[in-house]
N, C-alpha and C positions, 0 to 999 in steps of 0.2 A: 264440309261443315267447318273445318278449321279456317277457311277463307270467309266465313260469314254467311254461307248459304243455308237456306231451309230446304231440307231433303224431302220433297213432296212424294217421290216414288222411287223405288229401287226394286225392279222385278224383271221378269223375263223379257219385257219390251225394252228395258233400259233404265237409266237413271234420269230423273227430272229434279233439277235443283233450281230454286228461286232465289235470286240475289236482290237485296234491297227491301225485302219484306219477309217476315214481320220485323226483323231487325233493320233499323234504318242505316243507310249507307249513302255517302255523298257521291260515290262512284261505282254503282252496282255493275255497270257494263264492264268497266275495267277489271273489277274484282273477278267477274265471271271469265273473261278472256284470259287473265293471268292464271286462274285456277286450272282452266282446261289446257293451256300451253304447258303448265307444269305437269299435269296429269299425263299428257301424251308423251312428254319428254321422259318421264319415269317409266312409262310403259315400254318405250323403245329401248331404254337401257336394260330393262328386265328381259325383253325379247332377245337382245344380243347376248345376254348372260346365259339364257336357257332357251335356245332355238328349238329344242326338241319339244318342249311343252308349249311355248308361246308362238312358235313359228307360223301357225295358221290363224292366230288371233289378230284382231285389229281394233282400234278405237275410232269411232266416228262421233263427232259432236256438232251440234247446232246451237247458235245463240241468237236470240231475238230480244229487242228492247221495246218496252211499251207498258201500257196499263193492263192489269189483270184484275179479276174478281176473285176474292177469297173469303171463305167463312169457316168458322170453327164447327167441327162435328160434335154436337153436344152429347149425343148418345154413344159416342165411341168410348171403349174401355180405356184407351190411351189417348192423350191429347193429340188431335190431328186437325189439319186444315185441308179443305177442299178448294183447289185453285183451278181456274180456267181462264181462257182468254186467247186472243190471236197470237201473242208472242209464244205461248206454249205450243200451239199448233204449228206455227212457222218453224220453231226450233226442231220439232219432230221431223218436219219435212226436210229441213236442211240436213239433218242426220242422214236421211236416206239419199239425198242428192250427192253426198260425198262419194257414193259408189259410182256415180256417173262421171265425175270429174277426176276422181283419184285423190281428192283432197282429204284432209283429216278433220278440219274444222271449217265451218262456214258461218258467217255472221251477216246480218242485214245492214242496210245503210244507217239507220239510227245508231246501231251499236258501233259501226265504223266511225261515225262522226264523233262519238264519245271517246274513242280510244286512239284516234289517228295520230295524236302527238306522242303517245307512249308505247304504241304497238306498231310494228312494221307489217302492213297487210297489202294485199294486191287484189284487184277486181277479177272476178271469175266469169260471171255471166248474169243475164237477166232471167229470172224464173217467175213462174206464176205464183200469185199469192193465194190466200184462202179463198178469195174471190177470183174466179178464172180470168176476169177482165183486168185484174191488177198485175202489174209487172214490178218485180222487186229485184234490185241489184244485190248480188251476194259477193262477199269478199272472203279471202282466205288469210287469217292471221298467220304470220310466219315466225317472228321473233319479237322480243321486247326491244324497244328502241335503244335502251341502254346497253344491250348485249349484242346488237347487230353490228357487224363489221362493215366498212365502206364497200367491200365487194358484194356483200349481201344486199345493201341498199341499191347499188348499181344494177344488180341483176333484177331486183324488184322493179326498178324504174324501166328497164328494157322490156320486161314482161308487160308492164302497164302500157307502154307505148305500143307494143304488139297487139294488145287487146283493142286499144283505140283504133289502130289502123285496120284491124280485122273487121271491126264494126263499120268502118268506112269503105270496106271492100277493096282496100289497097293491098291485095294479097302478097305481092312480092316484097313490099316494104314491111308488112307485118311479119312475114317469114324471117326476114333479116333480123328484125328486132328480137323475135323469139329465140333465134340462134344465139344472140348475145346474152340471153337470159340463162343459158345453160350453166350448170355448176361444174365442179371438178369431175374428171372422168370417173365413172362408176357411181356418181351420186344420183339417186332416183328422184325424179320430179314428175309424178304422174299428171299433174294439171298442165304442165308445159307440154308433155307428150300428147295430151288430149288436143291441144291447139295445133301442134305440128302435124298430127294425123289428119286433122281437118284441112290444113293448108296444103299439104304435099300434092294432092291431086290437082288442086287449083293452080299451084305454081307450075306444075308439069304442063298443064294446058296452056299457060301463058308462054312458057319457053318453047313448047311444041308449035305454037302458032307463029 
């Protein structure tokens, strides 16, 4: 709410926040990504401070950009808006997909295009859209560009190269690039491990032959 979002829902299913409506914003996608990056950062800090309570908790977020349909509920005791549309459904789907890749935040291509200059993000995969025939590329936001160190950007670039090579089925080259994307010893990177697990048997086949 402090970042300008309209809180449409906060219940057992999760939180649905709409940026850019009803309050106008020139950069709703960036506002959303910044808010979620800040939220996940604060959650990680809280978990480190109190592992006993928050150790089994996690945050998963999905962000999608596009047009929605919204209307006021006239008979409601409290002012409320009913909103629906593909971006909301995709954002829900991205939340669930985080469990597959080990990521925390997933965004779609329109969102990435809007924030690529201010947010350091990396491609993760192509996933099905609300229509099973649609293919949507999802990205994982990592850092604000202003806060990213050169080594962060270099690791992102290696990961990006690895994804491209993986899609071209150049397994050995992809594995080499993903190895370059590793962070310091002990730093967890589930999305990187997701690709390394996929590649290891393929690379072993190549070396074995």
